[in-house]
MIMAR-148798 format. One record per residue (C-alpha): residue number from 1; x, y, z; residue in one letter. Coordinates in nm, 3 decimals, m for minus. Each point is the difference from the previous one (the first is absolute). Example, Ala and Ser with C-alpha at 12.3 -4.5 7.8 and 13.67 -1.06 7.14 Angstrom:
{1,{1.230,m0.450,0.780},"A"}
{2,{0.137,0.344,m0.066},"S"}
END
This chain:
{1,{11.450,13.724,10.197},"X"}
{2,{m0.358,0.122,m0.022},"X"}
{3,{0.072,0.280,0.246},"X"}
{4,{0.305,0.090,m0.208},"X"}
{5,{m0.221,0.045,m0.306},"X"}
{6,{m0.214,0.251,0.189},"X"}
{7,{0.305,0.190,0.121},"X"}
{8,{0.128,0.001,m0.358},"X"}
{9,{m0.326,0.146,m0.128},"X"}
{10,{0.016,0.266,0.269},"X"}
{11,{0.361,0.087,m0.092},"X"}
{12,{m0.077,0.031,m0.371},"X"}
{13,{m0.301,0.217,0.066},"X"}
{14,{0.161,0.214,0.271},"X"}
{15,{0.332,0.068,m0.170},"X"}
{16,{m0.092,m0.006,m0.368},"X"}
{17,{m0.366,0.019,m0.101},"X"}
{18,{m0.157,0.177,0.299},"X"}
{19,{m0.346,m0.032,m0.143},"X"}
{20,{m0.281,m0.253,0.001},"X"}
{21,{m0.318,0.008,m0.204},"X"}
{22,{m0.322,m0.052,0.190},"X"}
{23,{m0.357,m0.007,m0.123},"X"}
{24,{m0.095,0.110,0.351},"X"}
{25,{0.158,0.336,m0.075},"X"}
{26,{m0.130,m0.003,m0.355},"X"}
{27,{m0.356,m0.034,0.122},"X"}
{28,{0.042,0.237,0.298},"X"}
{29,{m0.075,m0.248,0.277},"X"}
{30,{0.017,0.111,0.360},"X"}
{31,{0.352,0.066,0.128},"X"}
{32,{0.123,0.035,0.355},"X"}
{33,{0.283,0.247,0.061},"X"}
{34,{0.117,m0.196,0.305},"X"}
{35,{0.036,m0.321,m0.199},"X"}
{36,{0.119,0.114,m0.339},"X"}
{37,{0.337,0.169,m0.046},"X"}
{38,{m0.165,0.311,m0.142},"X"}
{39,{m0.355,0.083,m0.094},"X"}
{40,{m0.107,m0.024,m0.362},"X"}
{41,{0.002,0.379,m0.049},"X"}
{42,{0.362,0.017,0.116},"X"}
{43,{0.125,m0.299,m0.198},"X"}
{44,{0.209,0.217,m0.232},"X"}
{45,{0.236,0.072,0.292},"X"}
{46,{0.141,m0.349,m0.045},"X"}
{47,{m0.107,m0.124,m0.340},"X"}
{48,{0.109,0.154,m0.327},"X"}
{49,{m0.343,m0.018,m0.159},"X"}
{50,{m0.359,0.033,0.113},"X"}
{51,{m0.105,m0.258,m0.260},"X"}
{52,{0.027,m0.338,0.167},"X"}
{53,{m0.085,m0.174,m0.326},"X"}
{54,{0.278,0.112,m0.229},"X"}
{55,{0.222,m0.265,m0.163},"X"}
{56,{0.235,m0.040,0.296},"X"}
{57,{m0.285,m0.006,0.249},"X"}
{58,{m0.182,m0.278,m0.185},"X"}
{59,{0.320,m0.199,m0.047},"X"}
{60,{0.104,m0.001,0.364},"X"}
{61,{m0.355,m0.060,0.117},"X"}
{62,{m0.025,m0.314,m0.210},"X"}
{63,{0.354,m0.116,0.080},"X"}
{64,{m0.036,0.038,0.377},"X"}
{65,{m0.337,m0.174,0.017},"X"}
{66,{0.115,m0.294,m0.211},"X"}
{67,{0.317,m0.052,0.202},"X"}
{68,{m0.166,0.025,0.341},"X"}
{69,{m0.331,m0.183,m0.035},"X"}
{70,{m0.131,m0.067,m0.351},"X"}
{71,{0.286,m0.227,m0.109},"X"}
{72,{m0.025,m0.213,0.319},"X"}
{73,{m0.370,m0.048,m0.069},"X"}
{74,{0.072,m0.115,m0.356},"X"}
{75,{0.262,m0.242,0.134},"X"}
{76,{m0.274,m0.150,0.216},"X"}
{77,{m0.194,m0.070,m0.318},"X"}
{78,{0.290,m0.210,m0.123},"X"}
{79,{0.022,m0.176,0.336},"X"}
{80,{m0.363,m0.106,m0.038},"X"}
{81,{0.068,m0.172,m0.335},"X"}
{82,{0.352,m0.134,0.049},"X"}
{83,{m0.124,m0.361,0.020},"X"}
{84,{m0.133,0.019,m0.356},"X"}
{85,{0.203,m0.253,m0.200},"X"}
{86,{m0.049,0.176,m0.333},"X"}
{87,{0.273,0.263,m0.006},"X"}
{88,{m0.155,0.163,m0.305},"X"}
{89,{m0.341,0.047,0.163},"X"}
{90,{0.158,0.120,0.324},"X"}
{91,{0.229,0.245,m0.178},"X"}
{92,{m0.272,0.139,m0.228},"X"}
{93,{m0.242,0.053,0.288},"X"}
{94,{0.256,0.165,0.225},"X"}
{95,{0.151,0.228,m0.265},"X"}
{96,{m0.346,0.077,m0.137},"X"}
{97,{m0.126,0.111,0.342},"X"}
{98,{0.311,0.210,0.058},"X"}
{99,{m0.030,0.178,m0.335},"X"}
{100,{m0.373,0.068,0.044},"X"}
{101,{0.048,0.140,0.351},"X"}
{102,{0.295,0.214,m0.108},"X"}
{103,{m0.196,0.136,m0.296},"X"}
{104,{m0.301,0.078,0.220},"X"}
{105,{0.219,0.177,0.253},"X"}
{106,{0.197,0.206,m0.250},"X"}
{107,{m0.290,0.100,m0.224},"X"}
{108,{m0.247,0.087,0.275},"X"}
{109,{0.264,0.188,0.199},"X"}
{110,{0.072,0.215,m0.307},"X"}
{111,{m0.346,0.041,m0.149},"X"}
{112,{m0.240,m0.056,0.289},"X"}
{113,{0.171,0.159,0.300},"X"}
{114,{m0.323,0.174,0.100},"X"}
{115,{m0.153,m0.326,0.126},"X"}
{116,{0.265,m0.275,m0.022},"X"}
{117,{0.143,m0.117,0.332},"X"}
{118,{0.160,m0.296,0.175},"X"}
{119,{m0.340,m0.155,0.074},"X"}
{120,{m0.072,m0.039,m0.372},"X"}
{121,{0.340,m0.159,m0.061},"X"}
{122,{m0.052,m0.238,0.290},"X"}
{123,{m0.344,m0.098,m0.131},"X"}
{124,{0.142,m0.072,m0.346},"X"}
{125,{0.281,m0.205,0.155},"X"}
{126,{m0.249,m0.197,0.211},"X"}
{127,{m0.215,m0.097,m0.300},"X"}
{128,{0.293,m0.090,m0.228},"X"}
{129,{0.178,m0.202,0.269},"X"}
{130,{m0.315,m0.197,0.077},"X"}
{131,{m0.045,m0.086,m0.368},"X"}
{132,{0.366,m0.099,m0.044},"X"}
{133,{m0.007,m0.216,0.316},"X"}
{134,{m0.317,m0.183,m0.107},"X"}
{135,{0.125,m0.063,m0.354},"X"}
{136,{0.331,m0.144,0.117},"X"}
{137,{m0.132,m0.208,0.290},"X"}
{138,{m0.316,m0.136,m0.159},"X"}
{139,{0.188,m0.282,m0.173},"X"}
{140,{0.174,m0.090,0.326},"X"}
{141,{m0.329,m0.053,0.181},"X"}
{142,{0.071,0.295,0.230},"X"}
{143,{m0.255,0.253,m0.118},"X"}
{144,{m0.151,0.048,0.346},"X"}
{145,{0.343,0.041,0.160},"X"}
{146,{0.101,0.250,m0.267},"X"}
{147,{m0.311,0.210,0.060},"X"}
{148,{0.051,0.002,0.378},"X"}
{149,{0.374,0.070,m0.029},"X"}
{150,{m0.079,0.301,m0.218},"X"}
{151,{m0.311,0.146,0.157},"X"}
{152,{0.078,m0.033,0.372},"X"}
{153,{0.331,0.190,0.037},"X"}
{154,{m0.080,0.263,m0.263},"X"}
{155,{m0.346,0.062,0.143},"X"}
{156,{0.138,0.025,0.355},"X"}
{157,{0.249,0.268,m0.108},"X"}
{158,{m0.277,0.201,m0.167},"X"}
{159,{m0.236,m0.038,0.296},"X"}
{160,{0.266,0.099,0.254},"X"}
{161,{0.082,0.313,m0.200},"X"}
{162,{m0.368,0.095,m0.015},"X"}
{163,{m0.052,m0.073,0.371},"X"}
{164,{0.309,0.190,0.114},"X"}
{165,{m0.033,0.312,m0.213},"X"}
{166,{m0.377,0.027,m0.049},"X"}
{167,{m0.215,m0.212,0.230},"X"}
{168,{0.179,0.054,0.333},"X"}
{169,{0.043,0.378,m0.051},"X"}
{170,{m0.372,0.017,m0.081},"X"}
{171,{m0.076,m0.191,0.320},"X"}
{172,{0.223,0.230,0.202},"X"}
{173,{m0.170,0.297,m0.164},"X"}
{174,{m0.331,m0.124,0.138},"X"}
{175,{0.160,m0.021,0.345},"X"}
{176,{0.119,0.360,m0.022},"X"}
{177,{m0.342,0.123,m0.115},"X"}
{178,{m0.191,m0.164,0.283},"X"}
{179,{0.239,0.011,0.294},"X"}
{180,{0.214,0.254,0.179},"X"}
{181,{0.350,0.038,m0.143},"X"}
{182,{0.189,m0.199,0.266},"X"}
{183,{m0.275,m0.264,0.025},"X"}
{184,{0.027,m0.063,m0.373},"X"}
{185,{0.379,m0.032,0.025},"X"}
{186,{m0.017,m0.248,0.287},"X"}
{187,{m0.265,m0.203,m0.183},"X"}
{188,{0.228,m0.019,m0.305},"X"}
{189,{0.287,m0.125,0.215},"X"}
{190,{m0.189,m0.248,0.217},"X"}
{191,{m0.217,m0.139,m0.281},"X"}
{192,{0.290,m0.058,m0.239},"X"}
{193,{0.103,m0.342,0.142},"X"}
{194,{m0.349,m0.136,m0.072},"X"}
{195,{0.020,0.128,m0.358},"X"}
{196,{0.351,m0.137,m0.049},"X"}
{197,{m0.094,m0.337,0.148},"X"}
{198,{m0.288,m0.033,m0.246},"X"}
{199,{0.223,0.093,m0.295},"X"}
{200,{0.285,m0.225,0.114},"X"}
{201,{m0.232,m0.297,0.056},"X"}
{202,{m0.147,0.035,m0.349},"X"}
{203,{0.347,0.023,m0.152},"X"}
{204,{0.109,m0.319,0.178},"X"}
{205,{m0.321,m0.181,m0.091},"X"}
{206,{0.029,0.087,m0.367},"X"}
{207,{0.372,m0.067,0.001},"X"}
{208,{m0.069,m0.361,0.084},"X"}
{209,{m0.166,m0.032,m0.342},"X"}
{210,{0.317,0.098,m0.187},"X"}
{211,{0.252,m0.267,m0.106},"X"}
{212,{0.331,0.004,0.186},"X"}
{213,{0.194,0.016,m0.327},"X"}
{214,{m0.133,0.349,m0.079},"X"}
{215,{m0.032,0.137,0.352},"X"}
{216,{0.287,0.241,m0.050},"X"}
{217,{m0.223,0.280,m0.125},"X"}
{218,{m0.255,m0.076,0.270},"X"}
{219,{0.264,0.029,0.270},"X"}
{220,{0.087,0.347,m0.132},"X"}
{221,{m0.342,0.111,0.122},"X"}
{222,{0.138,m0.024,0.354},"X"}
{223,{0.217,0.302,m0.078},"X"}
{224,{m0.314,0.203,m0.066},"X"}
{225,{m0.166,m0.121,0.319},"X"}
{226,{0.302,0.079,0.214},"X"}
{227,{0.046,0.338,m0.169},"X"}
{228,{m0.348,0.116,0.094},"X"}
{229,{0.026,m0.145,0.350},"X"}
{230,{0.336,0.166,0.067},"X"}
{231,{m0.130,0.333,m0.124},"X"}
{232,{m0.305,m0.017,0.226},"X"}
{233,{0.223,m0.054,0.303},"X"}
{234,{0.242,0.274,m0.104},"X"}
{235,{m0.267,0.269,m0.007},"X"}
{236,{m0.096,m0.072,0.363},"X"}
{237,{0.329,0.100,0.164},"X"}
{238,{0.224,m0.232,0.203},"X"}
{239,{m0.054,0.178,0.333},"X"}
{240,{m0.369,m0.093,m0.004},"X"}
{241,{m0.161,m0.314,0.139},"X"}
{242,{m0.192,m0.040,m0.328},"X"}
{243,{0.333,m0.047,m0.180},"X"}
{244,{0.074,m0.308,0.210},"X"}
{245,{m0.362,m0.111,m0.018},"X"}
{246,{0.035,m0.034,m0.378},"X"}
{247,{0.344,m0.163,0.024},"X"}
{248,{m0.140,m0.241,0.258},"X"}
{249,{m0.280,m0.093,m0.237},"X"}
{250,{0.243,m0.076,m0.284},"X"}
{251,{0.224,m0.205,0.230},"X"}
{252,{m0.299,m0.203,0.121},"X"}
{253,{m0.125,m0.050,m0.356},"X"}
{254,{0.340,m0.106,m0.130},"X"}
{255,{0.079,m0.233,0.291},"X"}
{256,{m0.340,m0.169,m0.025},"X"}
{257,{0.022,m0.052,m0.378},"X"}
{258,{0.372,m0.075,m0.030},"X"}
{259,{0.075,m0.195,0.318},"X"}
{260,{m0.318,m0.136,0.158},"X"}
{261,{m0.177,m0.102,m0.321},"X"}
{262,{0.306,m0.168,m0.147},"X"}
{263,{m0.193,m0.168,m0.279},"X"}
{264,{m0.068,0.345,m0.142},"X"}
{265,{0.357,0.046,m0.121},"X"}
{266,{m0.094,m0.088,m0.358},"X"}
{267,{m0.293,0.238,0.018},"X"}
{268,{0.187,0.296,0.147},"X"}
{269,{0.301,m0.031,m0.233},"X"}
{270,{0.196,0.296,0.140},"X"}
{271,{0.277,0.071,m0.252},"X"}
{272,{0.353,m0.042,0.144},"X"}
{273,{0.087,0.360,m0.085},"X"}
{274,{m0.306,0.153,0.169},"X"}
{275,{0.206,0.137,0.293},"X"}
{276,{0.180,0.213,m0.259},"X"}
{277,{m0.288,0.248,0.012},"X"}
{278,{0.184,0.171,0.285},"X"}
{279,{0.294,0.074,m0.229},"X"}
{280,{m0.236,0.128,m0.268},"X"}
{281,{m0.171,0.232,0.247},"X"}
{282,{0.318,0.160,0.132},"X"}
{283,{0.160,0.029,m0.343},"X"}
{284,{m0.308,0.185,m0.125},"X"}
{285,{m0.009,0.212,0.315},"X"}
{286,{0.360,0.108,m0.053},"X"}
{287,{m0.032,0.056,m0.375},"X"}
{288,{m0.338,0.176,0.019},"X"}
{289,{m0.111,m0.253,m0.258},"X"}
{290,{m0.318,m0.190,m0.076},"X"}
{291,{m0.070,m0.150,m0.345},"X"}
{292,{m0.380,0.029,0.027},"X"}
{293,{m0.132,0.288,m0.210},"X"}
{294,{m0.350,0.006,0.143},"X"}
{295,{m0.235,m0.175,0.238},"X"}
{296,{m0.368,0.048,m0.065},"X"}
{297,{m0.054,0.371,m0.060},"X"}
{298,{0.312,0.107,0.186},"X"}
{299,{0.333,0.083,m0.162},"X"}
{300,{0.274,m0.177,0.194},"X"}
{301,{0.309,0.110,m0.192},"X"}
{302,{0.129,0.145,m0.321},"X"}
{303,{0.346,m0.101,m0.119},"X"}
{304,{m0.012,m0.256,0.285},"X"}
{305,{0.114,0.273,0.242},"X"}
{306,{m0.239,0.004,0.294},"X"}
{307,{0.000,0.104,0.363},"X"}
{308,{m0.286,m0.229,0.092},"X"}
{309,{0.218,m0.180,0.257},"X"}
{310,{0.129,0.322,0.158},"X"}
{311,{m0.301,0.234,m0.015},"X"}
{312,{m0.288,m0.235,0.075},"X"}
{313,{m0.144,0.103,0.334},"X"}
{314,{m0.103,m0.237,0.278},"X"}
{315,{m0.374,m0.032,0.051},"X"}
{316,{0.008,0.086,0.370},"X"}
{317,{0.254,0.281,0.002},"X"}
{318,{m0.023,0.141,m0.351},"X"}
{319,{0.310,0.199,m0.092},"X"}
{320,{0.296,0.059,0.227},"X"}
{321,{m0.099,m0.014,0.367},"X"}
{322,{0.235,0.023,0.304},"X"}
{323,{m0.184,m0.297,0.157},"X"}
{324,{0.104,m0.229,m0.285},"X"}
{325,{0.365,m0.068,m0.096},"X"}
{326,{0.067,0.114,m0.355},"X"}
{327,{0.266,0.186,m0.192},"X"}
{328,{m0.005,0.271,m0.262},"X"}
{329,{m0.081,m0.137,m0.347},"X"}
{330,{0.198,0.122,m0.300},"X"}
{331,{m0.091,0.320,m0.183},"X"}
{332,{m0.247,m0.045,m0.284},"X"}
{333,{0.134,0.295,m0.197},"X"}
{334,{0.198,m0.244,m0.215},"X"}
{335,{0.006,m0.380,m0.020},"X"}
{336,{0.237,m0.069,0.290},"X"}
{337,{0.118,m0.330,0.137},"X"}
{338,{m0.078,m0.089,0.360},"X"}
{339,{0.304,m0.194,0.116},"X"}
{340,{m0.054,0.117,0.358},"X"}
{341,{m0.343,m0.169,0.000},"X"}
{342,{m0.166,0.320,0.122},"X"}
{343,{m0.377,0.016,0.000},"X"}
{344,{m0.331,0.023,0.183},"X"}
{345,{0.000,m0.379,0.044},"X"}
{346,{0.306,m0.076,0.211},"X"}
{347,{0.256,m0.225,m0.174},"X"}
{348,{0.003,m0.257,0.284},"X"}
{349,{m0.366,m0.091,m0.061},"X"}
{350,{0.076,m0.199,m0.315},"X"}
{351,{0.262,m0.211,0.178},"X"}
{352,{m0.238,m0.088,0.285},"X"}
{353,{m0.269,m0.104,m0.248},"X"}
{354,{0.248,m0.203,m0.205},"X"}
{355,{0.120,m0.190,0.306},"X"}
{356,{m0.353,m0.082,0.115},"X"}
{357,{m0.126,m0.111,m0.342},"X"}
{358,{0.312,m0.181,m0.117},"X"}
{359,{0.089,m0.203,0.307},"X"}
{360,{m0.356,m0.128,0.041},"X"}
{361,{m0.019,m0.166,m0.343},"X"}
{362,{0.139,m0.308,m0.172},"X"}
{363,{0.132,0.009,m0.354},"X"}
{364,{0.034,m0.250,m0.282},"X"}
{365,{0.345,m0.157,m0.013},"X"}
{366,{0.082,m0.058,m0.363},"X"}
{367,{0.263,0.083,m0.255},"X"}
{368,{m0.081,0.301,m0.220},"X"}
{369,{m0.142,m0.074,m0.341},"X"}
{370,{0.007,0.196,m0.326},"X"}
{371,{m0.352,0.128,0.054},"X"}
{372,{0.061,0.119,0.356},"X"}
{373,{0.199,0.303,m0.113},"X"}
{374,{m0.297,0.130,m0.200},"X"}
{375,{m0.249,m0.078,0.276},"X"}
{376,{0.213,0.193,0.248},"X"}
{377,{0.008,0.294,m0.242},"X"}
{378,{m0.379,m0.005,m0.001},"X"}
{379,{m0.012,m0.068,0.375},"X"}
{380,{0.204,0.311,0.075},"X"}
{381,{m0.232,0.205,m0.219},"X"}
{382,{m0.302,m0.142,0.182},"X"}
{383,{0.168,0.088,0.332},"X"}
{384,{0.032,0.359,m0.116},"X"}
{385,{m0.366,0.008,m0.103},"X"}
{386,{m0.105,m0.138,0.338},"X"}
{387,{0.203,0.241,0.210},"X"}
{388,{m0.091,0.295,m0.224},"X"}
{389,{m0.369,m0.075,0.052},"X"}
{390,{0.029,m0.011,0.378},"X"}
{391,{0.230,0.301,0.033},"X"}
{392,{m0.240,0.192,m0.227},"X"}
{393,{m0.296,m0.099,0.218},"X"}
{394,{m0.090,0.352,0.112},"X"}
{395,{0.032,0.143,m0.350},"X"}
{396,{m0.191,m0.287,m0.160},"X"}
{397,{m0.274,0.030,0.261},"X"}
{398,{m0.037,0.372,m0.073},"X"}
{399,{0.023,m0.007,m0.379},"X"}
{400,{0.022,m0.357,m0.126},"X"}
{401,{m0.327,m0.149,0.121},"X"}
{402,{m0.300,m0.081,m0.223},"X"}
END
């Protein structure tokens, strides 16, 4: 169902609206012609107006963001206070937070587009949700639990975004400035498992502090982790030994955590639908679609049409090379679909990664709940952020570092 919502958003945008507002374009952030459908200067070839912030642009920008990730976050706020016996207090707090966040988003998008961004919305949501959770759980003697349930998952999401799109590219930039080109690339590849292991261990450690009843949002973080990991393997190239080195690391990590350390099942909390990331990847590959407008200082897509999956080059071979199996990506003259899965990263790579990552993990066996639908919506969005960060590694390293 969550995947269907994303396909529905793509269909509406592709066949009807064909335009998406983006403050990244408004503020002239760095764009990559190999990632974006068209460069900013050529945007009028597809879009009917050069003003991304006209009435329609603002409307669809707000609507898309609320459907795909802001509404699921607000639903988590309600999940945190559902045990409050006073329906009046619970209702007032939840509706009040929703109205305040909506007002902030609408007003600042219209009147403060020069500096307003998703980070500011997320910060406002974090503060309001923490206040609402404390107010509603204080009388239940669960103030500490409410604080941990709020701070831990929301802070992890923010930290992962900063690490993936700012910190790691800055680290890789230092590699490239102090080492030969190929040495820097190999260091990025071979050092990544150590970085991932540190991040994954911290996520599991902090996850143990979150109550099981609200672990749905926390489990969605696994989509972000697997998105970045899959992207890092994809940009190596499946004919290379480093490709299988990274897959081997993930298999070892997953088997150790999911099968050997059996008591960690509550800590890991892999969502049952996590293997669905393979479907998401190939659907987006075929539709030339990614719902992430920007990562760091890099424009990923406008109107959700993007060739990031087809035109991203492998680190070792760069663009098309006869030594590496690939197929011709679609033309970027117009927003074309890619049903043949053509691209610089061969289509079979994703399947190999999916098999290695999926079959080496265990997943929670439970019936779906009301909240799970919204957490999967957010989880898919986090997956897109993760894979966009890793596929944009070269561009972020060149132009998105500190």
